[in-house]
Structures are given as C-alpha cells and as structure tokens.
GULO-714395 format. One record per residue (C-alpha): x, y, z; residue in three letters. Coordinates in nm, 2 decimals. Example, Ala and Ser with C-alpha at 12.3 -4.5 7.8 and 13.67 -1.06 7.14 Angstrom:
% GULO-714395
node east 1.23	north -0.45	up 0.78	voza ALA;
node east 1.37	north -0.11	up 0.71	voza SER;
***
This chain:
% GULO-714395
node east -0.87	north 3.66	up 2.97	voza MET;
node east -0.82	north 3.72	up 3.34	voza THR;
node east -0.96	north 3.44	up 3.56	voza SER;
node east -1.21	north 3.66	up 3.71	voza SER;
node east -1.53	north 3.80	up 3.57	voza SER;
node east -1.39	north 4.14	up 3.63	voza THR;
node east -1.29	north 4.31	up 3.28	voza ILE;
node east -0.96	north 4.51	up 3.27	voza ASN;
node east -0.92	north 4.76	up 3.00	voza VAL;
node east -0.59	north 4.93	up 2.95	voza LEU;
node east -0.58	north 5.28	up 2.78	voza GLY;
node east -0.28	north 5.38	up 2.60	voza ILE;
node east -0.23	north 5.72	up 2.42	voza GLY;
node east -0.19	north 6.08	up 2.45	voza GLY;
node east 0.13	north 6.28	up 2.40	voza SER;
node east 0.40	north 6.42	up 2.62	voza LEU;
node east 0.17	north 6.70	up 2.71	voza ARG;
node east -0.04	north 6.62	up 3.03	voza ASP;
node east -0.42	north 6.69	up 2.96	voza GLY;
node east -0.37	north 6.68	up 2.58	voza SER;
node east -0.66	north 6.67	up 2.36	voza GLN;
node east -0.61	north 6.31	up 2.26	voza SER;
node east -0.53	north 6.21	up 2.67	voza GLU;
node east -0.87	north 6.38	up 2.73	voza ARG;
node east -1.04	north 6.16	up 2.45	voza ALA;
node east -0.89	north 5.84	up 2.60	voza LEU;
node east -1.01	north 5.94	up 2.96	voza SER;
node east -1.37	north 5.97	up 2.82	voza ILE;
node east -1.35	north 5.66	up 2.62	voza ALA;
node east -1.20	north 5.48	up 2.94	voza LEU;
node east -1.49	north 5.63	up 3.14	voza ALA;
node east -1.74	north 5.46	up 2.89	voza GLY;
node east -1.56	north 5.12	up 2.98	voza ALA;
node east -1.58	north 5.19	up 3.37	voza ALA;
node east -1.95	north 5.26	up 3.33	voza GLU;
node east -1.98	north 4.90	up 3.20	voza MET;
node east -1.81	north 4.80	up 3.54	voza GLY;
node east -1.44	north 4.74	up 3.39	voza ALA;
node east -1.16	north 4.81	up 3.57	voza ASN;
node east -0.92	north 5.08	up 3.38	voza THR;
node east -0.58	north 5.20	up 3.38	voza SER;
node east -0.40	north 5.42	up 3.14	voza ALA;
node east -0.03	north 5.46	up 2.99	voza PHE;
node east -0.04	north 5.84	up 2.91	voza THR;
node east 0.19	north 6.11	up 2.90	voza GLY;
node east 0.55	north 6.09	up 3.05	voza ALA;
node east 0.49	north 5.68	up 3.10	voza LYS;
node east 0.49	north 5.67	up 2.71	voza LEU;
node east 0.86	north 5.81	up 2.70	voza ALA;
node east 1.01	north 5.46	up 2.66	voza LEU;
node east 1.32	north 5.36	up 2.50	voza PRO;
node east 1.30	north 5.28	up 2.14	voza PHE;
node east 1.16	north 4.94	up 2.10	voza TYR;
node east 1.45	north 4.69	up 1.97	voza ASP;
node east 1.36	north 4.32	up 1.94	voza VAL;
node east 1.73	north 4.24	up 1.96	voza MET;
node east 1.76	north 4.38	up 2.31	voza VAL;
node east 1.62	north 4.16	up 2.56	voza PRO;
node east 1.63	north 4.37	up 2.85	voza GLU;
node east 1.35	north 4.62	up 2.92	voza ARG;
node east 1.33	north 4.94	up 3.14	voza SER;
node east 1.11	north 4.92	up 3.43	voza ALA;
node east 0.86	north 5.13	up 3.24	voza GLU;
node east 0.85	north 4.89	up 2.94	voza ALA;
node east 0.83	north 4.61	up 3.15	voza SER;
node east 0.53	north 4.75	up 3.33	voza GLU;
node east 0.34	north 4.83	up 2.99	voza LEU;
node east 0.42	north 4.49	up 2.84	voza VAL;
node east 0.26	north 4.34	up 3.17	voza GLU;
node east -0.03	north 4.59	up 3.18	voza ALA;
node east -0.11	north 4.47	up 2.80	voza VAL;
node east -0.08	north 4.11	up 2.90	voza ARG;
node east -0.33	north 4.15	up 3.18	voza ALA;
node east -0.58	north 4.35	up 2.96	voza ALA;
node east -0.90	north 4.19	up 2.84	voza ASP;
node east -0.94	north 4.49	up 2.62	voza GLY;
node east -0.75	north 4.79	up 2.52	voza LEU;
node east -0.86	north 5.16	up 2.41	voza ILE;
node east -0.57	north 5.32	up 2.19	voza VAL;
node east -0.58	north 5.70	up 2.11	voza VAL;
node east -0.35	north 5.87	up 1.92	voza SER;
node east -0.29	north 6.23	up 1.82	voza PRO;
node east -0.25	north 6.25	up 1.44	voza GLY;
node east 0.09	north 6.40	up 1.35	voza TYR;
node east 0.14	north 6.48	up 0.98	voza HIS;
node east -0.14	north 6.23	up 0.87	voza GLY;
node east -0.01	north 5.95	up 1.09	voza ALA;
node east -0.01	north 5.82	up 1.45	voza LEU;
node east 0.23	north 5.95	up 1.69	voza SER;
node east 0.58	north 5.79	up 1.73	voza GLY;
node east 0.52	north 5.74	up 2.13	voza LEU;
node east 0.22	north 5.54	up 2.07	voza VAL;
node east 0.36	north 5.36	up 1.78	voza LYS;
node east 0.66	north 5.25	up 1.99	voza ASN;
node east 0.43	north 5.17	up 2.28	voza ALA;
node east 0.25	north 4.93	up 2.05	voza LEU;
node east 0.58	north 4.79	up 1.93	voza ASP;
node east 0.64	north 4.66	up 2.29	voza TYR;
node east 0.34	north 4.44	up 2.21	voza VAL;
node east 0.60	north 4.19	up 2.03	voza GLU;
node east 0.71	north 4.08	up 2.38	voza ASP;
node east 0.39	north 3.90	up 2.40	voza LEU;
node east 0.48	north 3.69	up 2.09	voza ARG;
node east 0.57	north 3.38	up 2.28	voza PRO;
node east 0.28	north 3.38	up 2.51	voza ASP;
node east -0.03	north 3.15	up 2.53	voza GLU;
node east -0.23	north 3.44	up 2.42	voza ARG;
node east 0.01	north 3.61	up 2.17	voza PRO;
node east 0.00	north 3.96	up 2.09	voza TYR;
node east -0.34	north 4.12	up 2.11	voza LEU;
node east -0.52	north 3.78	up 2.03	voza HIS;
node east -0.86	north 3.76	up 2.16	voza GLY;
node east -0.88	north 4.13	up 2.27	voza ARG;
node east -1.13	north 4.40	up 2.18	voza GLY;
node east -0.93	north 4.72	up 2.09	voza VAL;
node east -1.12	north 5.07	up 2.04	voza GLY;
node east -0.94	north 5.32	up 1.84	voza LEU;
node east -0.95	north 5.68	up 1.84	voza VAL;
node east -0.76	north 5.94	up 1.63	voza ALA;
node east -0.75	north 6.30	up 1.72	voza VAL;
node east -0.59	north 6.54	up 1.47	voza ALA;
node east -0.64	north 6.91	up 1.38	voza HIS;
node east -0.82	north 6.84	up 1.06	voza GLY;
node east -1.04	north 6.55	up 0.88	voza TRP;
node east -0.76	north 6.39	up 0.69	voza GLN;
node east -0.51	north 6.33	up 0.95	voza ALA;
node east -0.79	north 6.21	up 1.20	voza ALA;
node east -0.91	north 5.96	up 0.92	voza VAL;
node east -0.57	north 5.83	up 0.81	voza THR;
node east -0.43	north 5.79	up 1.18	voza THR;
node east -0.74	north 5.62	up 1.27	voza LEU;
node east -0.69	north 5.38	up 0.96	voza ASP;
node east -0.32	north 5.30	up 1.07	voza GLN;
node east -0.44	north 5.23	up 1.39	voza LEU;
node east -0.68	north 4.97	up 1.27	voza ARG;
node east -0.42	north 4.82	up 1.05	voza THR;
node east -0.18	north 4.79	up 1.32	voza ILE;
node east -0.44	north 4.65	up 1.57	voza THR;
node east -0.52	north 4.37	up 1.30	voza HIS;
node east -0.15	north 4.29	up 1.26	voza ALA;
node east -0.13	north 4.25	up 1.63	voza LEU;
node east -0.43	north 3.99	up 1.61	voza ARG;
node east -0.65	north 4.24	up 1.80	voza GLY;
node east -1.02	north 4.28	up 1.72	voza TRP;
node east -1.11	north 4.65	up 1.64	voza PRO;
node east -1.43	north 4.75	up 1.78	voza THR;
node east -1.69	north 4.83	up 1.52	voza PRO;
node east -1.68	north 5.19	up 1.58	voza LEU;
node east -1.38	north 5.39	up 1.58	voza GLY;
node east -1.33	north 5.76	up 1.66	voza GLY;
node east -1.20	north 6.02	up 1.42	voza ALA;
node east -1.19	north 6.35	up 1.59	voza VAL;
node east -1.11	north 6.68	up 1.43	voza ASN;
node east -0.96	north 6.89	up 1.71	voza SER;
node east -1.03	north 7.20	up 1.49	voza ALA;
node east -1.39	north 7.16	up 1.54	voza GLU;
node east -1.43	north 6.97	up 1.88	voza VAL;
node east -1.22	north 7.08	up 2.22	voza LYS;
node east -1.22	north 6.87	up 2.53	voza PHE;
node east -1.24	north 7.03	up 2.88	voza ASP;
node east -1.07	north 6.95	up 3.20	voza GLU;
node east -1.41	north 6.83	up 3.36	voza ALA;
node east -1.44	north 6.52	up 3.11	voza GLY;
node east -1.65	north 6.67	up 2.85	voza GLY;
node east -1.62	north 6.81	up 2.50	voza ALA;
node east -1.77	north 7.10	up 2.30	voza SER;
node east -1.97	north 6.83	up 2.08	voza GLU;
node east -2.18	north 6.60	up 2.31	voza GLU;
node east -2.20	north 6.34	up 2.02	voza ARG;
node east -1.84	north 6.30	up 2.02	voza VAL;
node east -1.86	north 6.22	up 2.40	voza VAL;
node east -2.12	north 5.95	up 2.35	voza GLU;
node east -1.91	north 5.82	up 2.06	voza THR;
node east -1.59	north 5.78	up 2.27	voza LEU;
node east -1.81	north 5.62	up 2.56	voza ARG;
node east -1.97	north 5.40	up 2.32	voza LEU;
node east -1.62	north 5.27	up 2.21	voza ILE;
node east -1.52	north 5.21	up 2.55	voza GLY;
node east -1.87	north 5.01	up 2.61	voza ARG;
node east -1.78	north 4.81	up 2.30	voza GLN;
node east -1.44	north 4.70	up 2.43	voza VAL;
node east -1.63	north 4.58	up 2.77	voza VAL;
node east -1.89	north 4.40	up 2.54	voza GLU;
node east -1.65	north 4.23	up 2.35	voza PHE;
node east -1.46	north 4.10	up 2.66	voza ALA;
node east -1.76	north 3.97	up 2.84	voza ARG;
node east -1.86	north 3.79	up 2.51	voza THR;
node east -1.50	north 3.60	up 2.50	voza ARG;
node east -1.55	north 3.53	up 2.88	voza GLN;
node east -1.89	north 3.34	up 2.82	voza SER;
***
C-alpha cells in the first residue's frame, strides 16, 4: 500500500497496435477507477515490447525496470489481454512474468492487490478461456481478482475512440471492474 490515502491503479494490456480494441477496453476500466478518485497509469502498446523475461538475467532494460517499479507502487491493477488462439497475448504474459522481480519484496508479487481482469477476443470461446487464464495467473501471483471479470466478444462489440462501445452494458461492466479494484484497495487501507 502506498503511504497516502491516494489509490494508484496500474493498467497493463493492449497490443502493439495503438488504439486496439483491448487497449480501448483498458481505458474504460481505468476511467472507472479514476471515477473513484484513483490515480491511474498504463503500460500499453509499444511499452509492452519488453525483452523476454529471464529470471537468470538480473539486468533489466529501462522499460522493464519502469514496469516493475510501477507494479511495486500500485495499489491495484487492471490487466486486459487480447485473446489470441484461445490464450492471452505473449506481450501481456511477458509483462506479467516481470512481476517475479517483486518476489523478495515485503509485499511480494501482487500480494494484497486487487486485480481487475478483462479479455477481448473475436469470439466467446477465446474471450472466456483468456479471462480464465488471467485469473489463474493472478492467483499464482497472489493477487485478488475482482469479483467481476470481463469477457468481451469483439465480433459483437466495437470500442470507439471517444471512450465508449457499441454496447453500453460492456462499458458499464468495464467501469465497474475499475471501481472494484479501487474499492478493494480502500478496504485494504482501512
């Protein structure tokens, strides 16, 4: 937990394509966290193009170090992955692998952090299996997945540049996930 009452929520996700559907979904979820008064930041797009994580190589690129420090300072996270062939993207998985660098911390891995999870895929099967994998990884990293997760079928739902989507219920679900991350962090603070 940060020492102040301010809640810091870090978003991780998207793809290398700026403005991807998954990056837009992340923006909406982070907006939900911001509505609750949280400070938000995000690792998306080119910032996810990190060297492959290798526990045996202690040196980190500047970008990888920035990610690790951002996770360390976060009170909660929102992770959004595109679903590729029924699984999370390699970019998102590699970013989550860097959480291993927090192993020796007083608050190791994602311990004590609420984690909102969303999968965006062209079809329900890939969206649901990707969300399930994100939940499994979050549990393995000692994080607390929010009660609500998001599986978004991009064959049916399109996100726009203005921060909305073709289905208002999807926007509300994503914002609620962001709010749940902040609610969990506030509960931990008190």
